[in-house]
C-alpha positions as a Markdown table, in Angstrom:
| # | Residue | x | y | z |
|---|---|---|---|---|
| 1 | Met | 77.6 | 104.2 | 91.7 |
| 2 | Thr | 81.0 | 102.9 | 92.8 |
| 3 | Val | 84.2 | 104.8 | 92.7 |
| 4 | Arg | 87.4 | 102.7 | 92.4 |
| 5 | Ile | 91.0 | 103.6 | 93.0 |
| 6 | Gln | 92.9 | 102.6 | 89.8 |
| 7 | Gln | 95.7 | 100.2 | 90.6 |
| 8 | Asn | 98.1 | 98.1 | 88.5 |
| 9 | Glu | 98.9 | 95.3 | 90.8 |
| 10 | Leu | 97.9 | 91.8 | 92.0 |
| 11 | Ser | 94.9 | 89.9 | 90.8 |
| 12 | Val | 91.8 | 89.7 | 93.0 |
| 13 | Glu | 92.5 | 86.0 | 93.6 |
| 14 | Ser | 96.1 | 86.7 | 94.7 |
| 15 | Lys | 94.9 | 89.3 | 97.2 |
| 16 | Arg | 92.4 | 86.9 | 98.6 |
| 17 | Gln | 95.0 | 84.2 | 99.0 |
| 18 | Leu | 97.4 | 86.7 | 100.7 |
| 19 | Leu | 94.7 | 87.7 | 103.2 |
| 20 | Arg | 93.7 | 84.1 | 104.0 |
| 21 | Ala | 97.4 | 83.3 | 104.7 |
| 22 | Leu | 97.3 | 85.9 | 107.4 |
| 23 | Val | 94.5 | 84.2 | 109.3 |
| 24 | Asp | 95.0 | 80.5 | 108.5 |
| 25 | Glu | 98.4 | 79.0 | 108.5 |
| 26 | His | 97.1 | 76.0 | 106.5 |
| 27 | Ser | 95.6 | 78.0 | 103.7 |
| 28 | His | 96.9 | 77.5 | 100.2 |
| 29 | Leu | 99.1 | 80.4 | 99.0 |
| 30 | Leu | 99.9 | 81.0 | 95.4 |
| 31 | Gln | 103.7 | 80.7 | 95.1 |
| 32 | Asp | 103.9 | 82.8 | 91.9 |
| 33 | Ile | 102.9 | 86.1 | 93.6 |
| 34 | Ala | 105.5 | 88.8 | 92.9 |
| 35 | Pro | 107.0 | 89.5 | 96.4 |
| 36 | Asp | 107.3 | 93.3 | 95.8 |
| 37 | Leu | 103.7 | 93.6 | 94.7 |
| 38 | Ala | 102.5 | 91.5 | 97.5 |
| 39 | Ala | 104.4 | 93.5 | 100.1 |
| 40 | Ala | 103.3 | 96.8 | 98.6 |
| 41 | Trp | 99.7 | 95.7 | 98.7 |
| 42 | Leu | 99.9 | 94.6 | 102.3 |
| 43 | Arg | 101.6 | 97.8 | 103.2 |
| 44 | Asp | 98.9 | 99.9 | 101.6 |
| 45 | His | 96.2 | 98.1 | 103.7 |
| 46 | Ala | 98.1 | 98.5 | 107.0 |
| 47 | Leu | 98.9 | 94.7 | 107.1 |
| 48 | Ala | 102.6 | 94.8 | 106.6 |
| 49 | Gly | 103.6 | 93.9 | 110.2 |
| 50 | Leu | 101.2 | 91.0 | 110.3 |
| 51 | Gly | 102.4 | 89.9 | 106.9 |
| 52 | Ala | 106.0 | 89.9 | 107.9 |
| 53 | Leu | 105.2 | 87.7 | 110.9 |
| 54 | Cys | 102.7 | 85.3 | 109.3 |
| 55 | Leu | 104.7 | 84.7 | 106.0 |
| 56 | Arg | 108.2 | 84.5 | 107.6 |
| 57 | Glu | 108.3 | 80.7 | 107.4 |
| 58 | Arg | 105.8 | 80.0 | 104.6 |
| 59 | Val | 106.8 | 82.6 | 102.0 |
| 60 | Pro | 110.1 | 84.2 | 103.1 |
| 61 | Ser | 110.5 | 86.1 | 99.9 |
| 62 | Ile | 107.4 | 88.3 | 100.7 |
| 63 | Ser | 108.3 | 88.5 | 104.4 |
| 64 | Ala | 111.8 | 89.8 | 103.6 |
| 65 | Glu | 110.2 | 92.6 | 101.6 |
| 66 | Leu | 108.3 | 93.6 | 104.8 |
| 67 | Asp | 111.1 | 93.3 | 107.4 |
| 68 | Leu | 111.8 | 97.0 | 107.5 |
| 69 | Asp | 108.0 | 97.7 | 107.8 |
| 70 | Tyr | 107.9 | 95.3 | 110.7 |
| 71 | Tyr | 110.5 | 97.2 | 112.7 |
| 72 | Leu | 109.1 | 100.6 | 111.8 |
| 73 | Ile | 105.7 | 99.4 | 113.1 |
| 74 | Leu | 107.3 | 97.9 | 116.2 |
| 75 | Gly | 109.0 | 101.2 | 117.0 |
| 76 | Glu | 105.8 | 103.3 | 116.3 |
| 77 | Asn | 103.6 | 101.0 | 118.4 |
| 78 | Ser | 106.2 | 100.9 | 121.2 |
| 79 | Val | 105.9 | 104.7 | 121.4 |
| 80 | His | 102.1 | 104.4 | 121.4 |
| 81 | Asp | 102.2 | 101.8 | 124.1 |
| 82 | Leu | 104.6 | 103.9 | 126.2 |
| 83 | Leu | 102.3 | 106.8 | 126.1 |
| 84 | Phe | 99.3 | 104.6 | 126.7 |
| 85 | Lys | 100.8 | 103.3 | 129.9 |
| 86 | Arg | 101.7 | 106.8 | 131.0 |
| 87 | Ala | 98.1 | 107.8 | 130.5 |
| 88 | Leu | 96.9 | 104.7 | 132.2 |
| 89 | Ala | 98.9 | 105.5 | 135.3 |
| 90 | Ala | 97.5 | 109.1 | 135.4 |
| 91 | Leu | 93.9 | 107.9 | 135.0 |
| 92 | Asn | 94.3 | 105.1 | 137.5 |
| 93 | Ser | 95.5 | 107.7 | 140.1 |
| 94 | Ala | 92.0 | 109.2 | 139.9 |
| 95 | Glu | 90.3 | 105.8 | 139.9 |
| 96 | Ile | 89.3 | 106.0 | 136.3 |
| 97 | Thr | 89.3 | 102.7 | 134.5 |
| 98 | Pro | 89.3 | 103.2 | 130.7 |
| 99 | Leu | 87.8 | 100.7 | 128.3 |
| 100 | Leu | 90.3 | 99.9 | 125.5 |
| 101 | Leu | 89.1 | 100.2 | 121.9 |
| 102 | Lys | 90.4 | 99.2 | 118.5 |
| 103 | Gly | 94.1 | 98.9 | 118.0 |
| 104 | Ile | 95.3 | 99.2 | 121.6 |
| 105 | Ser | 92.7 | 96.6 | 122.7 |
| 106 | Leu | 93.7 | 94.2 | 119.9 |
| 107 | Ile | 97.5 | 94.3 | 120.5 |
| 108 | His | 96.9 | 93.7 | 124.3 |
| 109 | Gly | 94.2 | 91.1 | 123.9 |
| 110 | Val | 94.1 | 89.5 | 120.5 |
| 111 | Tyr | 97.4 | 89.6 | 118.7 |
| 112 | Asp | 100.6 | 88.0 | 120.1 |
| 113 | Asp | 103.1 | 90.6 | 118.7 |
| 114 | Ile | 102.8 | 94.3 | 119.3 |
| 115 | Ala | 103.8 | 94.9 | 115.6 |
| 116 | Ser | 101.0 | 92.7 | 114.3 |
| 117 | Arg | 98.4 | 95.5 | 114.2 |
| 118 | Thr | 99.2 | 99.1 | 113.1 |
| 119 | Met | 97.7 | 101.9 | 115.2 |
| 120 | Ser | 97.3 | 105.5 | 114.2 |
| 121 | Asp | 96.2 | 106.5 | 117.7 |
| 122 | Ile | 95.1 | 105.2 | 121.1 |
| 123 | Asp | 91.4 | 104.9 | 121.7 |
| 124 | Leu | 90.1 | 104.9 | 125.2 |
| 125 | Trp | 86.4 | 104.9 | 126.2 |
| 126 | Ile | 85.9 | 107.1 | 129.2 |
| 127 | Pro | 82.4 | 107.3 | 130.9 |
| 128 | Arg | 80.9 | 110.7 | 130.1 |
| 129 | Arg | 80.7 | 111.7 | 133.8 |
| 130 | Gln | 84.4 | 111.1 | 134.2 |
| 131 | Met | 85.6 | 112.8 | 131.0 |
| 132 | Pro | 86.4 | 116.2 | 132.6 |
| 133 | Leu | 88.4 | 114.6 | 135.4 |
| 134 | Ala | 90.2 | 112.3 | 132.8 |
| 135 | Val | 91.3 | 115.3 | 130.8 |
| 136 | Glu | 92.4 | 117.1 | 133.9 |
| 137 | Gln | 94.5 | 114.1 | 135.0 |
| 138 | Leu | 96.2 | 113.8 | 131.6 |
| 139 | Val | 97.0 | 117.5 | 131.4 |
| 140 | Gly | 98.4 | 117.2 | 134.9 |
| 141 | Ala | 100.6 | 114.3 | 133.7 |
| 142 | Gly | 102.1 | 116.4 | 130.9 |
| 143 | Phe | 99.7 | 115.9 | 128.0 |
| 144 | Thr | 97.9 | 118.7 | 126.3 |
| 145 | Gln | 94.4 | 118.8 | 124.7 |
| 146 | Asn | 94.5 | 119.0 | 120.9 |
| 147 | Ile | 93.1 | 122.1 | 119.2 |
| 148 | Glu | 89.7 | 121.4 | 117.7 |
| 149 | Lys | 89.0 | 121.4 | 114.0 |
| 150 | Glu | 86.6 | 124.0 | 112.6 |
| 151 | Ser | 84.5 | 121.3 | 111.0 |
| 152 | Arg | 84.5 | 119.2 | 114.2 |
| 153 | Pro | 84.1 | 121.7 | 117.2 |
| 154 | Ala | 84.1 | 120.3 | 120.7 |
| 155 | Ala | 80.4 | 120.8 | 121.2 |
| 156 | Leu | 79.6 | 118.7 | 118.1 |
| 157 | Gln | 82.1 | 116.0 | 119.2 |
| 158 | Thr | 80.3 | 115.8 | 122.5 |
| 159 | Leu | 76.9 | 115.7 | 120.9 |
| 160 | Ser | 77.9 | 113.0 | 118.4 |
| 161 | Asp | 79.6 | 110.7 | 121.0 |
| 162 | Gly | 82.9 | 111.7 | 119.5 |
| 163 | Glu | 86.3 | 112.2 | 121.1 |
| 164 | Ile | 88.6 | 114.5 | 122.9 |
| 165 | Gln | 92.2 | 114.4 | 121.5 |
| 166 | Ile | 95.2 | 114.4 | 123.8 |
| 167 | Val | 98.8 | 114.6 | 122.8 |
| 168 | Ala | 102.2 | 114.5 | 124.5 |
| 169 | Ala | 104.4 | 117.5 | 123.6 |
| 170 | Glu | 107.4 | 115.3 | 122.7 |
| 171 | Tyr | 105.3 | 113.0 | 120.5 |
| 172 | Pro | 102.7 | 115.2 | 118.8 |
| 173 | Arg | 101.8 | 112.6 | 116.1 |
| 174 | Asn | 100.8 | 109.9 | 118.7 |
| 175 | Leu | 97.3 | 110.9 | 119.6 |
| 176 | Ile | 95.3 | 109.6 | 122.6 |
| 177 | Glu | 91.6 | 109.8 | 121.8 |
| 178 | Leu | 89.3 | 109.8 | 124.7 |
| 179 | Gln | 86.0 | 108.5 | 123.3 |
| 180 | Phe | 82.6 | 109.3 | 124.7 |
| 181 | Ala | 81.3 | 106.0 | 123.3 |
| 182 | Pro | 82.7 | 103.0 | 121.4 |
| 183 | Val | 81.1 | 104.1 | 118.2 |
| 184 | Ser | 80.3 | 107.7 | 117.2 |
| 185 | Gly | 78.8 | 109.7 | 114.4 |
| 186 | Trp | 75.5 | 110.8 | 113.1 |
| 187 | Trp | 74.6 | 107.6 | 111.2 |
| 188 | Gln | 74.3 | 105.7 | 114.5 |
| 189 | Lys | 72.8 | 108.6 | 116.3 |
| 190 | Arg | 70.0 | 109.0 | 113.8 |
| 191 | Thr | 69.3 | 105.3 | 112.8 |
| 192 | Ala | 70.5 | 102.9 | 115.5 |
| 193 | Thr | 69.8 | 102.4 | 119.2 |
| 194 | Ile | 73.1 | 101.0 | 120.4 |
| 195 | Asp | 73.0 | 100.4 | 124.2 |
| 196 | Phe | 76.3 | 101.7 | 125.4 |
| 197 | Ala | 75.4 | 101.0 | 129.1 |
| 198 | Thr | 74.9 | 97.3 | 128.3 |
| 199 | Met | 78.2 | 97.3 | 126.3 |
| 200 | Trp | 80.0 | 98.7 | 129.4 |
| 201 | Gln | 78.2 | 96.3 | 131.7 |
| 202 | Asp | 79.1 | 93.3 | 129.5 |
| 203 | Ser | 82.7 | 94.4 | 129.2 |
| 204 | Ile | 85.6 | 92.4 | 130.7 |
| 205 | Leu | 87.7 | 93.7 | 133.5 |
| 206 | Asp | 91.4 | 93.1 | 132.9 |
| 207 | Asn | 94.7 | 94.6 | 134.0 |
| 208 | Ile | 97.9 | 95.8 | 132.2 |
| 209 | Asp | 101.0 | 96.3 | 134.3 |
| 210 | Gly | 98.9 | 96.1 | 137.4 |
| 211 | Tyr | 96.5 | 98.9 | 136.3 |
| 212 | Pro | 92.8 | 97.9 | 135.8 |
| 213 | Val | 91.4 | 98.3 | 132.3 |
| 214 | Arg | 88.2 | 97.1 | 130.6 |
| 215 | Arg | 87.7 | 95.6 | 127.1 |
| 216 | Leu | 84.6 | 94.9 | 125.1 |
| 217 | Ser | 83.2 | 91.4 | 125.1 |
| 218 | Ala | 84.0 | 89.4 | 122.0 |
| 219 | Glu | 80.4 | 89.9 | 120.8 |
| 220 | Asp | 80.4 | 93.6 | 121.3 |
| 221 | Ser | 83.9 | 93.9 | 119.8 |
| 222 | Ile | 82.6 | 92.4 | 116.5 |
| 223 | Ile | 79.6 | 94.8 | 116.6 |
| 224 | Gln | 81.8 | 97.8 | 117.3 |
| 225 | Leu | 84.2 | 96.7 | 114.5 |
| 226 | Ala | 81.3 | 96.3 | 112.1 |
| 227 | Val | 79.7 | 99.7 | 112.8 |
| 228 | His | 83.1 | 101.4 | 112.7 |
| 229 | Asn | 84.1 | 99.7 | 109.4 |
| 230 | Val | 80.8 | 99.8 | 107.6 |
| 231 | Ala | 78.8 | 102.9 | 108.9 |
| 232 | Gln | 81.7 | 105.2 | 109.9 |
| 233 | His | 84.2 | 104.4 | 107.1 |
| 234 | Gln | 81.9 | 102.9 | 104.4 |
| 235 | Val | 84.2 | 99.8 | 104.0 |
| 236 | Ser | 86.9 | 102.0 | 102.7 |
| 237 | Leu | 89.5 | 103.0 | 105.2 |
| 238 | Tyr | 91.6 | 99.9 | 106.1 |
| 239 | Ala | 88.5 | 97.7 | 105.6 |
| 240 | Leu | 90.6 | 94.6 | 105.0 |
| 241 | Arg | 92.4 | 95.1 | 108.3 |
| 242 | Ala | 89.0 | 95.3 | 110.0 |
| 243 | Phe | 88.1 | 91.9 | 108.4 |
| 244 | Val | 91.4 | 90.4 | 109.6 |
| 245 | Asp | 90.8 | 91.8 | 113.1 |
| 246 | Thr | 87.3 | 90.2 | 113.1 |
| 247 | Ala | 88.7 | 86.8 | 112.0 |
| 248 | Tyr | 91.3 | 86.9 | 114.8 |
| 249 | Ile | 88.6 | 87.7 | 117.4 |
| 250 | Val | 86.4 | 84.9 | 116.1 |
| 251 | Cys | 89.2 | 82.4 | 116.0 |
| 252 | Gly | 90.6 | 83.4 | 119.3 |
| 253 | Ser | 87.5 | 83.7 | 121.5 |
| 254 | Pro | 84.4 | 81.8 | 122.2 |
| 255 | Ile | 81.5 | 83.7 | 120.6 |
| 256 | Asp | 77.9 | 83.6 | 121.7 |
| 257 | Trp | 76.5 | 84.1 | 118.3 |
| 258 | Gln | 72.9 | 84.2 | 119.5 |
| 259 | Lys | 73.7 | 86.9 | 121.9 |
| 260 | Leu | 75.4 | 88.9 | 119.2 |
| 261 | Val | 72.5 | 88.5 | 116.8 |
| 262 | Thr | 70.0 | 89.5 | 119.5 |
| 263 | Lys | 72.0 | 92.6 | 120.3 |
| 264 | Ala | 72.5 | 93.6 | 116.7 |
| 265 | Gln | 68.8 | 93.3 | 116.0 |
| 266 | Lys | 67.7 | 95.1 | 119.1 |
| 267 | Trp | 70.2 | 97.9 | 118.5 |
| 268 | Arg | 69.1 | 98.2 | 114.8 |
| 269 | Val | 72.5 | 97.4 | 113.3 |
| 270 | Ala | 71.7 | 94.0 | 112.0 |
| 271 | Thr | 72.3 | 94.9 | 108.4 |
| 272 | Val | 75.6 | 96.6 | 109.2 |
| 273 | Val | 76.8 | 93.6 | 111.2 |
| 274 | Trp | 75.6 | 91.2 | 108.5 |
| 275 | Leu | 77.4 | 93.1 | 105.7 |
| 276 | His | 80.7 | 93.2 | 107.8 |
| 277 | Leu | 80.5 | 89.5 | 108.7 |
| 278 | Asn | 79.4 | 88.4 | 105.3 |
| 279 | Leu | 82.4 | 90.2 | 103.7 |
| 280 | Thr | 84.7 | 88.8 | 106.3 |
| 281 | Ala | 83.5 | 85.2 | 105.7 |
| 282 | Ser | 83.6 | 85.6 | 101.9 |
| 283 | Ile | 87.0 | 87.1 | 101.6 |
| 284 | Leu | 88.8 | 85.2 | 104.4 |
| 285 | Asp | 86.8 | 81.9 | 104.1 |
| 286 | Leu | 85.8 | 82.2 | 107.7 |
| 287 | Ser | 83.6 | 79.4 | 109.0 |
| 288 | Gly | 81.3 | 79.2 | 112.0 |
| 289 | Val | 79.3 | 82.3 | 111.2 |
| 290 | Glu | 76.6 | 80.8 | 108.9 |
| 291 | Ser | 73.9 | 80.7 | 111.5 |
| 292 | Ala | 74.4 | 84.3 | 112.6 |
| 293 | Leu | 74.5 | 85.5 | 109.0 |
| 294 | Ala | 71.2 | 83.7 | 108.3 |
| 295 | Gln | 69.5 | 85.5 | 111.2 |
| 296 | Leu | 71.0 | 88.9 | 110.4 |
| 297 | Arg | 70.4 | 88.8 | 106.6 |
| 298 | Pro | 68.4 | 91.8 | 105.3 |
| 299 | Pro | 65.6 | 91.4 | 102.8 |
| 300 | His | 66.6 | 90.4 | 99.2 |
| 301 | Trp | 65.8 | 93.9 | 97.9 |
| 302 | Gln | 68.2 | 95.4 | 100.4 |
| 303 | Gln | 70.9 | 92.9 | 99.6 |
| 304 | Arg | 70.6 | 93.7 | 95.9 |
| 305 | Leu | 70.8 | 97.4 | 96.7 |
| 306 | Leu | 73.9 | 97.0 | 98.8 |
| 307 | Ala | 75.5 | 94.8 | 96.1 |
| 308 | Lys | 75.5 | 97.8 | 93.8 |
| 309 | Phe | 77.9 | 99.5 | 96.2 |
| 310 | Ile | 80.0 | 96.8 | 97.8 |
| 311 | Ser | 81.0 | 93.2 | 97.2 |
| 312 | Pro | 84.1 | 91.1 | 98.1 |
| 313 | Glu | 85.6 | 91.8 | 94.7 |
| 314 | Leu | 85.1 | 95.5 | 95.0 |
| 315 | Val | 86.6 | 95.6 | 98.4 |
| 316 | Leu | 89.6 | 93.7 | 97.2 |
| 317 | Asp | 89.8 | 96.1 | 94.3 |
| 318 | Thr | 90.0 | 99.0 | 96.8 |
| 319 | Val | 86.5 | 100.5 | 96.6 |
| 320 | Asn | 86.2 | 104.1 | 97.9 |
| 321 | Leu | 82.8 | 105.1 | 99.2 |
| 322 | Glu | 84.0 | 107.9 | 101.6 |
| 323 | Lys | 83.1 | 110.8 | 99.3 |
| 324 | Gly | 80.4 | 112.1 | 97.0 |
| 325 | Ile | 76.9 | 110.9 | 96.2 |
| 326 | Pro | 77.8 | 107.2 | 96.4 |
| 327 | His | 78.9 | 107.8 | 100.0 |
| 328 | Phe | 75.5 | 109.2 | 101.0 |
| 329 | Leu | 73.5 | 106.7 | 99.0 |
| 330 | Phe | 75.4 | 103.8 | 100.6 |
| 331 | Leu | 74.7 | 105.2 | 104.1 |
| 332 | Leu | 71.0 | 105.5 | 103.2 |
| 333 | Ser | 71.0 | 101.8 | 102.2 |
| 334 | Leu | 72.3 | 100.5 | 105.6 |
| 335 | Pro | 69.6 | 101.1 | 108.2 |
| 336 | Asp | 67.5 | 98.2 | 109.3 |
| 337 | Arg | 64.2 | 100.2 | 108.8 |
| 338 | Leu | 63.2 | 102.3 | 105.9 |
| 339 | Arg | 61.9 | 105.1 | 108.2 |
| 340 | Asp | 65.4 | 105.4 | 109.7 |
| 341 | Ser | 66.8 | 105.9 | 106.2 |
| 342 | Ser | 64.2 | 108.6 | 105.7 |
| 343 | Arg | 65.2 | 110.3 | 108.9 |
| 344 | Leu | 68.8 | 110.1 | 108.0 |
| 345 | Phe | 68.1 | 111.8 | 104.6 |
| 346 | Phe | 65.9 | 114.5 | 106.1 |
| 347 | Arg | 68.3 | 115.3 | 109.0 |
| 348 | Ala | 71.3 | 115.5 | 106.7 |
| 349 | Leu | 69.6 | 118.3 | 104.9 |
| 350 | Trp | 67.7 | 119.8 | 107.8 |
| 351 | Pro | 69.6 | 119.0 | 111.0 |
| 352 | Glu | 68.4 | 119.2 | 114.6 |
| 353 | Lys | 68.6 | 122.7 | 116.2 |
| 354 | Ser | 71.1 | 121.2 | 118.7 |
| 355 | Trp | 73.3 | 120.0 | 115.8 |
| 356 | Leu | 73.3 | 123.4 | 114.1 |
| 357 | Asn | 74.1 | 125.2 | 117.4 |
| 358 | Ala | 77.0 | 122.8 | 118.1 |
| 359 | Arg | 78.4 | 123.0 | 114.5 |
| 360 | Tyr | 77.9 | 126.7 | 113.6 |
| 361 | Gly | 77.2 | 128.3 | 117.0 |
| 362 | Ala | 73.7 | 129.3 | 115.9 |
| 363 | Pro | 70.7 | 127.6 | 114.1 |
| 364 | Arg | 71.9 | 128.6 | 110.6 |
| 365 | Arg | 69.8 | 126.2 | 108.5 |
| 366 | Trp | 70.2 | 128.1 | 105.2 |
| 367 | His | 74.0 | 128.4 | 105.7 |
| 368 | His | 74.1 | 124.6 | 106.2 |
| 369 | Leu | 72.3 | 124.0 | 103.0 |
| 370 | Trp | 74.6 | 126.4 | 101.2 |
| 371 | Gln | 77.6 | 124.6 | 102.6 |
| 372 | Ile | 76.2 | 121.3 | 101.1 |
| 373 | Ile | 75.8 | 123.0 | 97.7 |
| 374 | Arg | 79.1 | 124.7 | 97.8 |
| 375 | His | 81.2 | 121.8 | 98.9 |
| 376 | Gln | 79.0 | 119.0 | 97.3 |
| 377 | Lys | 79.3 | 117.1 | 100.6 |
| 378 | Ile | 76.7 | 116.0 | 103.0 |
């Protein structure tokens, strides 16, 4: 059921040791790891900047291989940060306080060095009622709204709690994504009951350069990372970076584990959070999460099912579950309740009328089924 990317590189144990060295300065690191292979592997998993910093004193031969990467990431993230602060000023002038998500939140609240965490874009959660004004403010500040993709029209993005993409003319590759919610997509819409209002209420008010911002609580940050990594990206796209992010949050913030467990169970994402935390703990030797894992753990039959798709070894071996039949079967195995898996399966083939109208502009059910057959993608 699992598709692997073929690689001729480090052993699984060497990869595990490298990752642990990024989160624990006292961890044992194998000294016979080839520096060029170690650097290439960290680079492939968007961990080059953090590797350059964490290994500078302990394994300078690997860090030296990553010095250029560090400065490239520093430059790229500095541009991201410049655009973020320009956008923040524009939003603040209209009394809009964004909630920072993912990379931009981590480099301003978790990591010490701006080059520690790569970013492909800037994610800002804007309350739905303020979204039109936010777009207007940013356009007035010199940004432009990105042209929508045919497969992701604006109506479908709004319906799925997706995003509106904003760019600056002089930096077209540096996206600002205005998010309708901290997690998006049809898996969570059809199987989970994440309370976004509670997430916002529990968020922390902070400020950057004198401008007010919000960031998720530590507990909600872990839940958001888990859903994003497991349900949205099937533990495939930069999954190891997500585990490292989680470890830094756990080690750097007091976590109310009972509150996290209660929320995950109530919001029907317990299995997803368990899988994410279990992989993090297994790969990075993260302690302190045992009680939460025991309470979140799904039934044995579901654990065995999930193990057919994902395991620490498969993740370290760069598993790819983002395409094909394994992708959909994995998503079906994640919901906390069987009836939610059934709903997900049914709605993938026979979507809601609102989904069809948003995607195709009309309730074209047979066209949708033909697209699945034609492209072999659900």
